[in-house]
C-alpha positions as CSV (number, residue, x, y, z in Angstrom):
1,M,-13.8,12.6,-0.9
2,S,-14.8,9.0,-0.2
3,L,-12.0,6.6,0.7
4,A,-14.0,3.6,-0.6
5,P,-12.3,3.4,-4.0
6,L,-8.9,3.4,-2.2
7,V,-9.9,0.8,0.2
8,V,-11.1,-1.4,-2.6
9,F,-7.7,-0.7,-4.4
10,Y,-5.6,-1.8,-1.3
11,V,-7.7,-4.8,-0.4
12,T,-7.5,-6.1,-4.1
13,A,-3.8,-5.4,-4.4
14,G,-3.1,-6.9,-1.1
15,A,-5.1,-10.0,-1.7
16,A,-3.4,-10.3,-5.0
17,G,0.0,-10.0,-3.4
18,L,-0.7,-12.5,-0.5
19,L,-2.2,-15.1,-2.9
20,S,0.4,-14.8,-5.6
21,G,3.2,-14.7,-3.0
22,T,2.0,-17.9,-1.4
23,A,1.7,-19.5,-4.9
24,A,5.2,-18.5,-5.8
25,I,6.4,-20.0,-2.6
26,V,4.5,-23.3,-3.0
27,L,5.1,-23.7,-6.8
28,R,8.3,-25.5,-8.0
29,K,11.1,-23.0,-8.8
30,G,11.7,-22.6,-12.6
31,S,8.2,-23.6,-13.6
32,Y,6.1,-21.2,-15.8
33,R,3.4,-20.9,-13.0
34,H,6.0,-19.9,-10.5
35,A,7.2,-17.2,-12.7
36,V,3.8,-15.8,-13.5
37,A,3.0,-15.9,-9.7
38,G,6.2,-14.0,-9.0
39,Q,5.4,-11.4,-11.7
40,V,1.9,-10.9,-10.2
41,F,3.4,-10.5,-6.7
42,V,5.8,-7.9,-7.8
43,V,3.2,-5.9,-9.8
44,A,0.8,-5.9,-6.8
45,I,3.4,-4.8,-4.3
46,R,4.6,-2.1,-6.6
47,A,1.1,-0.9,-7.1
48,I,0.6,-0.5,-3.4
49,E,4.0,1.2,-3.0
50,Q,3.4,3.7,-5.7
51,E,0.0,4.6,-4.4
52,L,1.5,5.2,-1.0
53,S,4.3,7.3,-2.2
54,S,1.8,9.6,-4.1
55,P,0.6,12.8,-2.3
56,L,-2.9,11.3,-1.8
57,G,-1.3,8.4,-0.2
58,Q,0.8,10.4,2.1
59,G,-2.3,12.3,3.1
60,I,-3.9,9.1,4.2
61,L,-0.7,8.1,6.2
62,Q,-0.8,11.4,8.0
63,L,-2.5,10.9,11.5
64,R,-4.8,13.2,13.3
65,D,-2.2,14.5,15.8
66,G,0.2,15.5,12.9
67,S,2.6,12.5,13.3
68,S,3.1,10.2,10.4
69,V,2.8,6.4,10.3
70,D,6.7,6.5,10.1
71,G,7.0,8.4,13.3
72,S,7.9,11.8,11.9
73,R,5.8,14.9,12.7
74,D,4.8,17.7,10.4
75,R,4.5,20.9,12.3
76,K,2.3,22.6,9.8
77,A,-0.2,19.7,9.9
78,V,-0.2,20.0,13.8
79,R,-1.0,23.7,13.6
80,V,-3.9,23.0,11.1
81,L,-5.3,20.3,13.3
82,K,-5.2,22.4,16.4
83,I,-7.1,25.0,14.8
84,C,-9.9,22.6,13.7
């Protein structure tokens, strides 16, 4: 399976989050544009969070030595990787 579509998804959602977050900070609070920028920011961050919490996202976060990005270890994954 190619990871290219996921990379495009993360880069796009991350860029949308950075740009809309910056816009929400810069724009005057209470304005229509500030509200729209805030909503776009929330949607972008939630999309990334939902993808990372999916089984596919968890597989991507699993490192080759069996440890996860959060520091936990999965013994089954370690056994599988030692066989390979």
